[in-house]
N, C-alpha and C positions, 0 to 999 in steps of 0.2 A: 417646179413643184416645191412648195414651202415645207421644210422639215425643221425639226428642233435642233439640227446642227447649226442653223443660222443664229439661234438664241438672240433674236433681234432686240428683245427688251432688256437683256441682261449682259450686253457686251459681246466680245468676240467669242468664237467657239472655244470651249474649254477641253475638248477631247479630240483626238485624231480618229475620225470615223472608220479608218481602215484597220485599227489595231485594238481589238477587244482585250480587256484586262480585268482580272478579278479585283483590282484596286478600286474600281468603280463602286463596288459593294459598300465600301466604307467612306465614300466621298459624297456628301449630300449635294454637292454642286453638280454631280452627274446623275441625272434622273431620267434621261431619254437620249438615245443615240440613234440617228437615222429614223426616228419616229416621225411620221407625218403630223402636220399641225392639226389640232382638234377642229372639228367641224360639226355641223348639225347632223341629226340622225334621220334626215328625210329619206324617203324611199325613192328608188329609181327603177325605171323599166327601160330596157334596151329595145329600140325600135328598128325599123328597116329590116334587114335580113335576119336580125335576131329578134324580131317582134314576138312578144309573148314569152321570151326566155328570161328567167330570173338571172340577173347579173352575178348573183352570189353562188358559190359552191361551198357547202358545209364540209368542214373537216372534223366534225364531231363523230364520235364512234370509237372504234377500237384503236388504242395507241399502245405502244410498248414503253414500259417505264422501269427504271431502276433507281432506288433511293440509297444514298450512301452519305457518310460523313464528308462534309465539304473539305477538300484539301486546302492547306494554307498556301496562298500565293500562286495558285494555279487552278486551271479548270479540271474537273474530273475527267477521267478517260472512259468511263463506262464499264470498267472491269475492277476487280479487287486488287490486282497487283500490276497495273500498267505502269508505263514509264512516267517520269515527271515532265510533262509537257510544258514548255514555256508559254507565257500568256499570249504571245502574238502569233501563235500557230493554232489553227483549228484543232481541237481535241479529237481523239480517235472516234468517239461516238458520233461526231458530226459527219464523218465520211459516209457516202452512200453505201459502200460495200461492207460497212461494219456489221459484225455478227451480233445481233441482239436477241438470239434465240434463248438466252438465259434470262432475259427481261420478263417482267410480269405483264400480262395483258390487262388493261383497265379501260373503262369507258370515260371518255371526255365529253362533256364537263363532269368533273368530280374532284374530290379532295383526296389527298393521300390518306387522311385519317379515316374517311368514311369507306375507303376501299380496303382497309386493314393493313396498309403499308406503313403506317406511322401512328403513334398514340396521340389522341387529341388531348389538349390541355385547356382548361378554363381558368382565366384570371380576370379580375375586374379592373382595379387600379394599377396594381403592381405589374411590372414587366415580367414576362414568363421565365426569364433566366434568373430573377432576383434570388440571391442566396447561393445559387450554384456557381455563378460567376458574377463579376462586377465590372463589366466593360464600361469604358467611358465614352459617351457619345462623341462622334458618330460611329464608334467601333461596334463590333458585333461579338457575340459569344464565340469562343473557340469551338464549342460543341454546336456547330452549325450543320445543317443538312442540305443536300441538293438532290433534286430529282432530275434524272436524265430521261427526257421523253423523245420518242421517235415515231414518225408516222409516214408510211409510204402511200402515195396517191398518184393517180393519173388526172390530168386536167380534163374537165368534163364541161359540156354545154357551152355557155357563153364564155367561160374561162378558156376552154380549148380553142374557141374561135379567136379570142383575143391573143392567145399565144401564137397562133398561126399567122395572124395579121400584124403582129408586132405592137399591139396596143397595150396600154398600161394595165397591169394586174397588181392588186394590193393584197396583203395578208393582214388580218386583224385578229387580235386576241381581245375579246370583250372583257375578260377579267382573269387575272393571274396573280397569285400571291406567293412570294412577296416581290421578287425581282427576277426578270427573265433575260437570258441571252438567246438569240435565235440564229440558226444556220439553215440554209436551204441548199441542198445539193453540195454541201461542203463549204459554201461561201457564207461568210458572216453577214447577217442581215441587219441586226440592230439589238439594242438593249432598252429596257423600259422598267420603270417602277410605277407606283400608284395602282394598287390592286383592283380598283373599282371603276376605272374609266377605260375606254378602249385604247389599245396601242396598235397603231396601223403602220405598216411598212410597205415600201415599194419593192416588189420582187420581180419586176419586169425583166431585168437583165439575166436572171438566173433560173427562172421557172422554165420547165420543159413540158412538152405535150404528154410524155409518158415517163414513168419510173422516177418520180420526184421523191426525195427523202427530206422531210422536215425534222430538224432536231432542235430541242429546247433544253437549256439548263435552267431549272426553276429553283431558286434559293429560298430557304426557310427564313433567313435573316439577312437584312441589309441595313444601310442607314435609314431606309424607309421604315423599318420596324419601329424606330423611335417616334414616327409620326402616325403609327397605326396601332395605338394602345387602347382600342375600344373595349368595352365591356362585352366580350363575346368569346366563344371558343376560338382558339388559335388554329385555324384550318388553312391548308396550303394547297398549291397546285393550280392546274388550269381548270377553274371552277365555273367559267362561263364559256360560251361558244367560241370556236375558232373557225374562221371562214376566209375564203378567197373572194375577191370582187373584180369582175372585168369592167373596164371603163371603155366607153365608146370613143370615137374620134374627138369629140368634144364633150366635156362632162361638167355638170353643176356640182362642184365640190363642196360648196357651203351655201345654205339658203337661210336667210334671216328675215323673218316676217314679224314685224311689230304691229299687232292688231289692237288698236285703242278703241274705246267706246265712250262717247260723251253722254252722260245721263241727261243733260239739259236738252240736247237736240235729238237724242236717240240715233245719232249718226256714228257709223264706224269709220275709222281711219286706218288704212293699211299702208305701211311703209315697207317696201321690199328691197332687200339687197342680196344679190347673188354673186358668187365668185365662180368664174368659169375657167377651167383648165383647157388649154388648147383651143381657145375661142376662135382662132384663125380658121379652124376647120368648120365653123358654123357661120351661117350668114345672118340668120334671124333667130330671135327668141320669142316664142308665143306664150303670153302670160294670161292665165285665166283663174277666176275665182268662182266656185260653185257652192250653192247652199246645201243643206242636209238632204234636200230632195233631188239633188243633181242638176238643178236649174242654174244656168250661167248668169251671174250677177255682175260680172266684169270681165272684159276681154280686151287685150291690146297686143300689139306686136312691136318689137324693138330690135334695133341692130345688135347682134351678138358682140359682146366685148368681154375683156377679162373681168371687168366689174360691171354690174348691171343694177340700176336703181330705178324704182318706180313708186309712185304714190297715187292713192285713189281714195275717194270718199264714198261710202256705201250708205245711202239713205235708209232709215228704218231698219238698220242691221239688228239681227237677233243677238242679244248679249249672251255670253257664256257665264254660267255659274254652276255650282254643284247641284243646285235645285233644278236648273234647266240647262243641261250641258250641250247647247247648240253649237255645232262645229261647221266650219266651211273647209272645203278642200282647195288649196292653192297649188297650181301647177306651173312649171316652167318647161316648155318643150323647145329643144334645140333642133334647128332645121338647117341643112347645108344649102349651098348655092344651087343645087339641082332639085331642091324641093324635097329631099329625102329627110325623113325624121330620124335623128340620131339618138335622142334620149328624151324621156319624159320624167322630170323630177317633180315630186309632189309631197306635200305635207298638210296636216290638218292645223287649222288655226281657230282660235276662239276670240271674239271681240270682248274685251273686258278691261277695266281700269282699276288698278290697285293703288291706293293713296293712303297717306297718313295726314289727317287734317285736324289741327288743334289737339294732337295727341290721341286721335281716334283712328283706328284701322278701318278703312272702308273699301268695299268692293262695289264698283258701279254706282258710287254715290251713297251706298247704304252701309251703316255700321256692321262690321263682320265679327262674329264670335267663332273661334275654332273650338269644336267639340271633337277633339282628336286623340290619336294614339301615336306613340313612338313605335316604329316597326323595324325590326331586323328582318332581313331576308333569311328565312330559315325553314328547313324541313327536318323532321326527326331522323330520317334515313340519309338524306342527301346533303345535310348541312346547308351551306349557302348556295349550293348549286340547284336552285329551285326552278320549277317548270312553269309554263304558262298556266297549266291546270291549277297549280298552287296559287298563282296570282289571281286567277278568276275566283277561286274559293274565297280568298281574302277580300276582294272587292265586293262580292255578293254579301259576305258576312258583315262587312262594314256598313253597306247600305241598309241591310236589314236591321242593324243595331244602331241606326241613327248617328253613326260616326261620319263626320263630314270632312275630316282632315287627317293627314299623316305627316309626321316628320320623318324623313328617311334616315333615321339614326343608325349609324353615324357615317354615312357614305352614300354616294350616288347609287341608285338601284339600276337594275336592268332597264333598257330603253322600253321594253314592252310594258313595264309597269306604268310608265308615264302615259303611254298611249291609252291604256285602260282607264287611268284616272281622268284623262281628257274625255273619254267616251262615256264613262259611267257617272262622272261628277264627283271627284274627291279633290279637296284643296291640298297642296303640297308645300311644305318647307323643305327645299332641296338642300341637303347638307354635304359640305365638302368632306372628303376623306382625310380628316385630320383629328386626332386626339392624342394628347401627350400627357395624360393624367399622371402617370407614374414618374414623370420627369420633375414635377414640382410639388407633389403631394406626398405626405408621410402619414403613418398610422395616426388615426384621430382626426383626419382631414385637415392637417396642418401644413400650410405652405412651407417649403424649405428655403425659399429665397432665390432659387434659380428655376428656370423653365426653358423648355424647347417649344417653339423657336425663339421666344422672348425677343430680345433686341439683336440677335445674332444674324447678320446678313448672309452667313453661310447657308442658312436654311431658306432664305427669301425666295430664290428661284424655284425650288421644289414646291413651296407652299403656294406661290402664285400660279405655278403650272397646274397644280391640282384644282385650284379654283377655276382657272381658265378652261380646263378640260370639261369640267361640269357645266359651266355656263354656256360654252359654245355648243355642246351637245344638246342641252335641254331647254334653251331659251325660246324655242318655238312652241313649247307646250303650255296651253292655256291653264292647265292645272297647277303649274308652278307659280305661286304667288310671291314667295319670299326665298331669297338666297340665305343660306347659313354658312358661316365661315368654318364651322367645325364644332367640336365638342370638348369641353373641359381641357383647354390648352392654355389656361391662364390668360395673360394679356401681354402687350408689348408692341414694339415698333413694327415687327413683321405682320402681326394681325392688323395693325393700323393700316399698313400698306395694302393688305388684302382687302380691307373694307373700301379703301379708296379705289382700288382696281375694280372691284365688283360694281361700285356705283358708276364708274366710268365706262365699263364694258356694257352695262345694262342699266341705264337710269330709270327704267320703267318699274323696277321692283325694289322694295326696301330690303335691307340687310339685317340679319339676325345674328347675334352672338351673345351667349350667356356669360362667358368667362370674365367679362369686365367687372362682374360683381366682386371679384377678388382684388381688383385694383381700379378704383373709380377714376383715376387719372385718365383712363382710356374709355370713358363712357361714350365718347363720340364714335367709337367703332360700330356700335349697334344702334339701329333705329328703334329698338324695342327695349323696354325695361323687362328683362327676361331673367327669371329665377327658377331654381330647382327646389322643390319640396318646401317652399314657403308656406306657412300655415295660413288658413283663411283670415284669421285676425290680423296677421302681419300684412297681408295683401290689402285688406280693407283699410288699415291704417295708412298705407302708402297712397292708396287711391283717394282717400279723403284729405290727407294732410301732407303727403310727400315725406321727405326725410331731411337730413342735414344738407342735402344738395339743393333743396328748394322744393317748390310745388311740382307735382307730376306733370310732365310735358310729353310723355311717350305712351304708347299703348303698353299695357302690362300683359305679358304672356307667360304662363307656367309651362316652360318647355319640357319639364318633367314634373309630374305630380302623382299622387296616390300610391305609387310603388306597389303594384298589384301582385305582391308576393304573398303566398299563403292565402288566408281567409281575409281578403282586403276589400277595398272600395266602399266600406261602410259609411265613410264620411263624405262621399262625393257630393251630396246635396249641399253641403256648406260652400263648396266651390261654385256650384251652379247658381247659388244665391248671389254670388258676386257679379253675375251678368247684369245686375241692376245698375252697375257703374259703367258709364260709357267708355272709359279708357281701359276697361278690362276686356282683353281680346281672347279670353278662353285659355285652353291649355291642352296638353298632350299627356295622356296616361302612360306611365312607364310600367309595362310596355304591352305590346300587342300579343306576342306569342312566346310561350316558354321555349327556352333553348335546351330541350332535353334530347340528347342523342340516343338513338336506339342501341342497345347493347345486348349481346347474347351472353348469358350467364352459364356456369358449368353444367347445370342440369338441362341445358338445351333451350330453355325458355328465353324470352326477350323482355327487356324492361327499358324504361326511359331513364337514362342516367343523368347524373349531375356531376359537377366538378369533383374530382377526387376518385370517382368510380373507376377511372382508367389508370390509377396509380400516378396521376399527374400531381406533381408538387413543384412549386407552390400552387395553391388553388384557392378559389373562393366559394367552393362547395355549392349549396343550393341557391346562391344569389343568381345563378343562371336561369332560375325559373321565376319570372315576374309577370307572366302574361295573363290576359283575360281569356286567352285561348290556350288549351294544352298543346304540347309540342306535336301531337299527332293530328292536330286540327279538329279536335272536338271542343265545343264551347265549355268553358268553366262556368260555375254558378255566378261568378262575378259579372259575367257578360249581361245577365238579366238586369242587374242594377244599372249598368251603363246604358243599356238600351232604353230603359224607362226614363232615366234622368237626362239623357242626351236628346230625347225627343224634342223637336222644335215646336210640336203641337201638344199643348197641355189641355187635358179634359177634366172638368170638375162637375160631376153630376150633383144635383140637389134634391132629387126625389120627384121633381116635376119637370126637369129640363137639364140642360148641360151648358156650362160656360166653356167656350172654345177660345183658347189663346193661341194665335198663330204667330210664332216668332220667326217664321221664315222671312227672308228678305224680299223674295220675288214671287214665290209660288203660293197661290191660294189653296183652299181645301177642296176644290171641285173634283180633284182626282181621287177622292177617298169616299168610302162608305162608313157611316157612323152606325155601328151595330149596338142598339140598346138592348140590354138584358136585365131581367129581374130574377134574382136567385133567392131561394129559401133554403137555408141550411146547406148552401153550396150547390143546390140543384136548380137548374134553369126552369122557371115556370112561365116565362113570357119572353118574347123576342120580337123586335121590329127593326128594320133597317131604314136609315134616313140619309139624305144627301144635303149637306150644308156647305155653302161657299163663303168662307170667311177669308177676306183679302189678307195678303201678307202684312204683318205688323198690327192687325186688328184683334180685338177681343170682343166676342159677341156671345150673348146667351140665347139659346134656342129652346123652345118648349119640346118636351118629349111626353108622349101619352102613356107614361107608366100607369098600370092599372092599380086600383085600390086592392087591398089585401084583406081577406076575411080572417079574423082572429079565431083560433080554436082554444082548447083548454091549456095548451102549453106555450112556452116562449120559443121564438124562432129567430135565428139570425137572418136578417134581410139585407141583401146587397143590390143597390142600384149601380149598374155598370154600363159604361159606354166604351166601345172598342173602336180604334182607328184602323181601318182595313183598306188595302189597295183596291180600288174599284176595277182596275184592269191590270193585266199582267205587265210587269216591267222586265227589262233584261236581267234584273237581279232578284226577282221574286215573282211568284204566281199571283194571280188575282185572289183577293181574300186574305192575303198575308197581313198579320197583325203587327203594327208598328208601335202602338202605344195603347194604354187604356186608362180610364179613370173610374174610381169606385167611391161609393158612399155606403157604409155598412152600419147597421143598427140592429137593435133587438126589438122584435114584435112581441109585446106582452099580451096576456089574455084579454086585457081590457081594450085592446086595439091600438094602444100607444106604441110608437116606435121611438126608441132612444138610441143615441149613438153608443156603440159598443164600448168605446173608450171613456165614456162618461163615468166618473168614479162616484158621483153622488148616489146615495142610497136613501130613499125616503122611508124605509122601514123603521120601526121603533124597536129600541133595545132597552134592557134594564141594566143599569150600571151600578156596580158596587165599588166604592173607593175604600179599600182597607189600608192598614198601616204598612203592610209589606207587599200587597198585591192589589191590582185593579182587575175587576171582573166585568165581562160584557156577556149578557145572555139574551138570546132571541130565539123563540120557538125551541127547536131541539139542538141549538148550537150554543156553546159557551167558549169564550176565550179568556185566558188568565194571563195577565202581564205582571211580571215580577219586577219590583223596584230594585232588588239587589242584583238580579241577573241582567237587568236592563233590556227586557224584551219578553216575547211570548214564550211561556213555558208549558202552556197547554192549550189545545184547541180540539174540542170534542164536537162531533156532529153525528147525530143519531146514535149516540152511545159509543162511537168509535173515536179513539184518540188519534189525532193527526200529528201532534208534536210531542216529543218526549223531552227535548231540551231546547234552550234558546237557539234558534238558527243563527249561524254566522254568515255575514256577507262575504262571499268568496267570489272574486272576479277572475280566478285563475283558469286558464286553459293551457294545454300543452304548449310550451313556448317554442317559437321558431326564430330564425335569425332576424326576421322582420322586426320582432319586438324586443330582441335582446340588444340591438344597437351595436355600435362600434365602441370598444372592441367587443367581440361576440362572446359574451359570457352571461350566464343567468344570474340575476340578482334575487336570491331567495326571499329577501325581506319584502319584495314587491309582488310576490306571487299570490299570496293569500291576503287580500286587502282587509278582510274582516278581522284579522288578528292584529292589525296595526292601526285601525281607525281609532280616533279619539272622540268620545261622546261629549259634545259641547253643551247639549241641553236636552233634558227629557222631563216631561211632566205629563200628568193626566188631569183632565178637568171635565166637569159636567156642565155643558152649555145650557142656556135657558131653553133653546129650541133645538129640535132634531137631536135628541139625546144621543150623542156620539162621543167616543173617546179618541183623542189624538195623541200620538207620540211622535216627537220630532227628534231626529238625529241629523242635524246639518253636517254635511261632509264638505 
């Protein structure tokens, strides 16, 4: 069984696996001890005598836990006043008979902070200890905490059978922050870092049928904390599921399916590699591929061996895309010499091809644009311990709001998320759990000249391991189009090695990394020109002319843009306009969901909190709230702007028809109803449904039978509207759900003419008086007086009522928030009231020969 003790890529073992020590916490070269090698997240079914039995046994549920200050140089003992246990002896709390009655009961998965055992802290760039202590990397603060977890359990189901028969049983922690030591029945099992990828251990030799005691020491800080400086609440504990897995006599431990699709031939190519443990116990491997209807499209048998390779061509394969997420099921069934089925391993695959051609990102031969969001895993009560229900809500919201892509900022998500993105159709940039922003950045966004990992090979093994764990787990998922090396970790030789490793481990996907913008000597690290918060004009300049590095030769992606904090997203259309440039690959709005933790206040009510509300210092306050969705998963008003502008189908009514622009890559509009409506003063007076099939990439105008309107004595606002509705129910929305709309609005005058509402021309006649001090305009019962000395309107009377008493000032002020105050966060009063600081460059009044009107210009 391959374990990380082998450290095959990085030299000889660097630790003695039998002697755990707290020294590992500050040694970045030690990031996994006894942890099994990363592998795919395919599913398995035990067959034969265990047919229909899930091989997994969940250890989620009630655990006992105690949090204390981490002792220096030794493990905690689980009591307040226990002895100083030396590091090579199992601590008291790991003993099966230890009395944990004084511990607190908590539910796992959860965080210490969301169960009330520890105060949460939010920081963005700075490390959470900054100012309190100043440890030097890879050291950790003296004020470190450790949670001692204990869980009693009996082996059940398939696990119990495996224990009885002496078969392999593994223990997996799907997510734990920040570093864990694990004991089972008093025996040391292993050590692991990397909070966001699975840590799996072999417990075959120590697990019993009954009365097992699992003990975990989970540390707040370790050297890994220097690599996990993401913009989020600092939350700790066993926050993803913990489970046991029983293995049969022979087991598919890793399954790699490379499913390519050729746009020219419409042929799928499947390359399969399987790694089989205890292959000697199996005689044959039965391989099959089934389409979405369950029909077998390929089947073969091969001799079971430690490694298994197969290739096949699938004619007229259905390609996968977010628009049409067609999946196939691949299965590998192991059969012994007596014909007994031992195991069925299976995973979903999607045939698709991701390429960069002449600097253009393409999917299945078509240029691809990401209309995406950056997404933290978050719930306002559970923190990052989110549920499948949360994920389904997010998927449905995204599909309903025309969001086609997610960047998993800034760490790998739960495996279930990738399955849902495969199934529903969402493109993913899968991001490594790496951010070291505070190691190289100072106030004012100024690099300090040093960075982690930089060129320091001490960090190389841990960084490569994080990347490998993500790729090995997620590479079968069709939704994953791009690997990302991490976020805001500057550049250097370690990241360069990571890029090379990613390309070598998976040549079928491009690699993304934004941090090279801080040091262009390392541009080769990233296959994209990726920037954060570049202005539309800057992006357009690069797309048209390049920069001092030369002409553009990569796809441009805004890996973070808009910064949806406060009342934001108003300029989104300027970025959508950039889609006219082929090398513009779209972007990801920062970010999807506010990270507001629910907090009970003294009066008993609850509120959504921001940084600082928990007494956490240092903090970055409301910068924790940047979402288009509120923390309690209610949509914010910003979401409507995103929905309309992200729609790939644009509708432009003209009063007699509608022009339909279909910017989809593969899907036509035959799955939609086009609901035409005529509204008078906002009230529907006519409605008709149409079906138009506009092919992907085409723009077509279709006639619509809008009726003529009879004018009466008054003026009315008339709106010609066409709505885009789902014709049939989808997994993510009911039939009739509106995805986009187009409107043409004008004013119906008594003479029957319709003019656009925003037309400023006025054909009415007015009398103009040009005095020495003032200019006057009179029409019917209205008069406007403009003062030359005051520089504007000083009177406007209508029907004898005065509307203006002094010259209005142009004021663009609204209550400032941190979004508009910038860094450092301070208000600039001189910019708050623009009308008081404007300079009048030109003003004049004149009487034209035609259409007697008065104009006053104040260029700004």
